[in-house]
C-alpha positions in Angstrom: 0.1 0.1 0.0 1.3 3.5 -0.9 -0.4 6.3 1.4 -0.1 9.7 -0.5 -0.8 13.1 1.2 -1.3 16.4 -0.8 -0.8 19.8 1.2 -1.1 23.1 1.0 -3.1 24.5 -2.2 -3.3 20.9 -3.5 -5.2 19.5 -0.6 -7.9 22.7 -0.8 -8.0 22.1 -5.3 -8.4 18.2 -4.7 -10.5 18.1 -1.7 -8.6 15.4 -0.3 -6.0 15.2 2.6 -4.6 11.6 1.8 -5.3 8.5 -0.6 -4.0 5.2 -0.7 -3.2 2.9 -3.7 -2.2 -0.7 -3.5 1.3 -0.6 -4.4 2.2 -2.2 -7.9 5.4 -3.1 -9.7 4.3 -0.2 -12.4 4.7 2.2 -9.6 8.2 1.8 -9.6 8.9 5.8 -9.0 7.3 8.9 -7.5 6.9 10.1 -11.2 5.3 6.7 -12.0 2.7 7.5 -9.0 2.4 11.1 -10.2 1.3 9.9 -13.8 -1.1 7.1 -12.5 -3.0 10.2 -10.2 -2.8 12.5 -13.4 -4.4 10.0 -15.1 -7.3 10.5 -13.2 -8.4 13.2 -15.3 -10.2 16.7 -14.9 -9.0 18.4 -11.9 -5.9 15.6 -11.1 -4.7 16.4 -14.0 -4.7 20.2 -14.0 -3.2 20.5 -10.5 -0.5 17.1 -10.4 0.2 18.1 -13.7 1.6 21.3 -13.3 5.7 22.1 -13.2 7.3 22.9 -10.4 5.4 20.2 -8.1 7.5 18.7 -5.1 7.6 15.7 -3.5 8.7 13.7 -0.7 8.7 10.1 0.3 8.7 9.0 3.8 9.3 12.6 4.9 12.3 13.3 3.0 12.3 15.9 -0.1 13.1 13.9 -3.3 12.8 13.9 -7.3 10.1 12.3 -9.3 13.0 9.3 -10.2 12.9 8.5 -6.2 12.5 4.5 -6.4 8.8 4.0 -4.6 8.1 0.0 -2.4 5.4 -1.2 -0.9 4.5 0.9 2.6 6.0 4.1 1.2 4.5 7.5 2.0 4.5 9.7 -0.8 3.5 13.8 -0.2 2.9 16.2 -3.0 2.4 19.9 -2.7 3.3 23.3 -4.7 6.5 25.1 -4.7 6.6 27.5 -1.8 8.5 30.7 -2.6 8.6 33.8 -0.2 9.9 37.4 -0.6 
């Protein structure tokens, strides 16, 4: 099982703080998971398909090439900017 969390604007837009998916071999990376969620269409494509998305695996920032394993927790959140 992969636990997926959504933070900040993503949580608001999707109306969902977290989701869980059965781990499958084709979910080999965080990028594969993102693409799987984007394929849901609509707001999922608009939100998680945007450039600049940040992600973490097991509470550590990572890139989309980060390997996934059964039992992992993945978080997606928009880039944070400040001034």
